[in-house]
C-alpha positions in Angstrom: 97.6 100.6 36.9 95.1 97.8 37.0 93.0 97.7 40.1 92.7 94.7 42.4 89.0 94.3 41.7 89.8 93.8 38.0 92.6 91.3 38.8 90.1 89.2 40.8 87.5 89.4 38.0 90.0 88.2 35.4 91.2 85.4 37.7 87.6 84.2 38.4 86.8 84.3 34.7 89.9 82.3 33.9 89.2 79.7 36.6 85.9 79.0 34.9 87.7 77.2 32.1 88.0 74.1 34.2 85.3 72.9 36.7 87.8 72.4 39.5 88.8 74.1 42.7 90.8 77.3 42.7 93.7 75.4 44.2 94.4 73.8 40.8 95.4 77.2 39.5 97.5 78.4 42.4 100.4 77.1 44.4 99.5 74.9 47.4 100.1 77.3 50.2 98.3 79.2 52.8 96.6 82.4 51.6 95.4 85.2 53.9 92.2 85.5 51.9 90.4 84.3 48.8 91.5 87.5 47.1 95.2 86.7 47.7 94.7 83.4 45.9 93.0 85.2 43.0 95.9 87.7 42.9 98.3 84.7 42.6 96.2 83.3 39.7 96.2 86.7 37.9 100.0 87.0 38.3 100.5 83.5 37.0 98.3 84.4 34.0 100.4 87.4 33.2 103.7 85.6 33.6 102.8 82.8 31.2 102.5 80.0 33.8 99.2 78.6 32.2 100.2 79.3 28.6 101.9 82.1 26.6 100.1 85.4 27.3 100.3 87.9 24.5 98.7 91.2 23.6 96.1 91.2 20.8 95.8 94.9 20.1 99.4 96.1 20.5 100.7 98.3 17.8 104.3 98.2 16.4 106.2 100.4 14.0 108.1 99.0 10.9 111.1 98.3 13.1 109.1 96.1 15.5 109.2 98.7 18.3 106.1 98.9 20.5 104.0 102.0 19.8 100.9 101.3 21.8 100.7 98.8 24.7 98.1 96.1 24.5 95.0 96.3 26.6 93.5 93.0 25.3 95.3 89.7 26.0 95.0 86.1 25.0 96.3 82.9 26.5 96.1 79.4 24.9 95.4 77.1 27.9 96.0 73.4 27.6 93.0 71.4 28.8 94.0 69.0 31.6 90.8 66.9 32.0 91.9 64.5 29.2 95.0 64.6 27.1 93.0 64.8 23.8 91.0 67.9 24.7 92.0 70.9 22.5 93.5 74.0 24.1 91.1 76.8 25.0 91.8 80.4 24.2 91.2 82.7 27.2 91.0 86.4 26.3 90.7 89.3 28.7 90.9 93.1 28.7 92.6 95.4 31.0 90.3 98.4 30.8 92.3 100.8 32.9 95.3 102.7 31.6 98.1 100.5 30.1 100.9 99.6 32.4 104.6 98.9 31.9 103.8 95.3 32.7 101.9 94.9 29.5 105.0 96.1 27.6 107.0 93.4 29.5 104.4 90.8 28.3 104.5 92.1 24.8 108.3 92.0 24.6 108.5 88.4 26.0 105.5 87.1 24.0 106.7 88.6 20.7 110.2 87.1 21.1 109.0 83.8 22.7 111.6 84.1 25.5 109.7 83.2 28.6 
């Protein structure tokens, strides 16, 4: 299972794509701490809120069945400063043991059914 510290690190790295406040990436609500807001950003990343999230290094068999869960992920994030800015690819790695959640992401990303 991914540790909270790593979720926060990933969220902070993601937030650096746009020079804006963290509130732009999380719902407008009260958070008990900054960490809680970063957890929300991380969850939104994994659920495809900011763009489709898919595993880079997942391995499949000939039938398309997942053999090895992804530990490296990529999201194509649309720029919102100006409409003409190209999307930015944000990549990150979950360096702990794979989780069932990465299988969920792979299944949905592969089939495009978010």
